[in-house]
Structure formats: C-alpha cells, structure tokens
C-alpha positions as CSV (number, residue, x, y, z in Angstrom):
1,M,-16.9,-55.6,-24.5
2,N,-13.1,-55.1,-24.7
3,L,-12.7,-58.8,-25.8
4,L,-15.3,-58.4,-28.5
5,S,-13.7,-55.3,-30.0
6,M,-10.3,-57.0,-29.9
7,L,-11.7,-60.0,-31.8
8,V,-13.4,-57.8,-34.4
9,N,-10.3,-55.8,-35.0
10,D,-7.9,-58.7,-35.2
11,P,-7.2,-59.7,-38.8
12,V,-6.3,-63.3,-37.9
13,V,-9.8,-63.8,-36.4
14,M,-11.4,-62.3,-39.5
15,F,-9.4,-64.6,-41.8
16,S,-10.4,-67.6,-39.6
17,F,-14.1,-66.7,-39.7
18,G,-13.8,-66.1,-43.5
19,G,-12.2,-69.5,-44.1
20,L,-14.7,-71.2,-41.9
21,A,-17.5,-69.5,-43.8
22,I,-16.0,-70.7,-47.1
23,V,-15.7,-74.3,-45.8
24,L,-19.2,-74.3,-44.5
25,A,-20.5,-73.0,-47.8
26,I,-18.7,-75.7,-49.8
27,C,-20.0,-78.4,-47.4
28,S,-23.6,-77.2,-47.6
29,Y,-23.3,-77.0,-51.4
30,Y,-22.2,-80.6,-51.6
31,V,-25.0,-81.8,-49.2
32,Y,-27.5,-80.0,-51.4
33,Y,-25.9,-81.5,-54.6
34,F,-25.9,-85.1,-53.3
35,I,-29.4,-84.9,-51.9
36,K,-30.7,-83.5,-55.1
37,H,-29.1,-86.2,-57.2
38,I,-30.1,-89.0,-54.9
39,Q,-33.8,-87.8,-55.1
40,E,-33.6,-87.6,-58.9
41,D,-32.0,-91.0,-59.1
42,S,-34.6,-92.6,-56.9
43,E,-37.4,-91.0,-59.0
44,S,-36.1,-92.3,-62.3
45,H,-36.0,-96.0,-61.1
C-alpha cells in the first residue's frame, strides 16, 4: 500500500501516465481513421 500511495503522489509518475494516455489516444485515433478510410475505399470500388 505504501508503494501505491508513493506512485500516486509522485508527479513524475503522473506525467508519465498522462503522456502514455495521450500517445495511446493518438494511436487509437489513427487506427480508427485508417480502418474507416480503408472500408470506405473498398466500398467505392
């Protein structure tokens, strides 16, 4: 429990998780974007 409270209160850990969340959000957006456009392109041909 002490380790968990130390990780929650550490600003470096919070910035790391925040940066990781931003990177994962951007990656998932691009996966959605490319899959959507690939499906639209294959339907039009």
